[in-house]
N, C-alpha and C positions, 0 to 999 in steps of 0.2 A: 630459109631465114630471111627476115626483112633486111632492107638496106641499113648499113651502119649509120648511126646518128652522129654527124660531125660535131654537134654541140656537146656531146658527152666525151669526146676524145681528150680534152684537157684534164678532165677528172680522172679518166683511166690512166693517162700518163702521170698525173700527180700521185696517184696511189702507187703506181709501179715505182716511181722514184722514192717514195716514202719507204716502201718495203725493201728496196735495195739498200737504202741508208740504214734502216734498222737491222738488216741482216749483217751489214759490215760492222756496225757497233756491237752486235751480238757476238760476232767473231772475236773482236778485240777483248771483250769481257770473258769469253770462253777460253781464249788463249792465256789470259792472265790467270784465270782459275786453274787451268791445266798446269801452268808452270809454277805458280806461287802459293796456291791454296791446298792445304792438306785436308782432304775429305775423310771423315771417319767412316769405317765400315759399319753398316747398320745391320744388326742381327735380325734374322727373320722373326717378326713378332708373332706371338701365339695369342689366340683369343679373338673375340669379335671385333676389336678395334684395330686390326692389323694395318689397313691402309692409312688410317688417321694417325697411327703411331709413326709411320714412315713420314707423313707430312710434317708432324711435329719435329721429327729429327732434322728434316730438311730446313725448316725455319730456324731451328736452334743454331745450325751451322751458318745459315744466311745472316743471322743477327750478328754473329761473330766476325763475319767477313762481308763488308758491304758490296764488294765487287761481285762475289758469288750471289748475293741477294739480288742485285740488279740483273744479273744473268738469268736467274730463276724467274724473276718477275717479268722480264721481257718476253719469255716464252709464250704465255697466254696473249700478250699484246700482239705478237707476231701472228698467232692464229687468228685473232680478231681482225688484224690488218689484211691478212690473206682472204678472209671471208668478205670483208668490205670491198677489196679489189675485185673479187669474183662478181659480187653483186653489181658493182659499178660497170664492169665489163658486160654483164648480161643486159643491164639497162641501156648501154650504148649499142647493143646488138652488133658488136664487132667480133666476128667469129675467131680470128687469131688471138685476140685478147682474152676471149672466153676460154679457149683451149689452154693458153699459157697460164692464165690465172688459176685455172683448175689444177693444172700440174703443179703450180707454185704452192697451192694449198696442200696438195698431197705430200709434197716434199717438206713443207714446214711441219706438218703433222708427223711425218717420219722422223725428222730431226728431234721434235719434241718427245716422241715415244722413246727414241734412242737415249736422249738425255735423262729423261725421268727414270727409265729402267736401269740406266747406267748407275745412277746414284742409289736407287732403291734396291738393286739386286746384286750387289757385290762388286761393282765397278769393273766389269769384264771389258777387255779391250775390244771385243767384237761389238759391244753396245756403243762404245765410243766411236767406232768406225761407222756404225749405222747413223749416229748423230752427225758425224762429219759428212757422210754421203748425202743425207737429207739436206743439210745446210748448203752443200755445194750444188745440189740439184736445184734448190730454191733460188739461190743467187744466180745461177746460170739462166734459169727460166725467166726471172724478172729482168735480167740484163737483155735477154732476147726480146721480151715484151717491150722494154724501153725502146729498143731499136725499131720494132715493128710499129708501135704506136707513134713514135716520133716521125717516121717516114711516111705515114699514111696521109694522103691528100684527098679531100672531098671531091 
């Protein structure tokens, strides 16, 4: 791999900081949802529109509770942020940032999968645990990336 580009380091560090902040905000909304929002159990839909029926149920709950709505909406933004962080790290050619942002993306996707299936598949504790582990892995990864990119000197 070519030598890291020092001019890209502030962008990498900036995206890592943004992801860390978004993950902490997501945690607060998730904890509020867990403690104070009663999520309805969604019956398994039959017929061709199954997935979209679930999505409609999610949005109807979200409209009733704005904190849960923000928690749901932040998920895709976290995935987008993780992708942008990875792209910026690749453009900066800084191997530790590439590895850590790749791991961060995997963990964000894991948390998203756990959260989506938790809500859509009966709210099983194991899926909540997958969501929590994904979130914890992503936060840890971005904290490490923050330290690595902050400490790097050209």
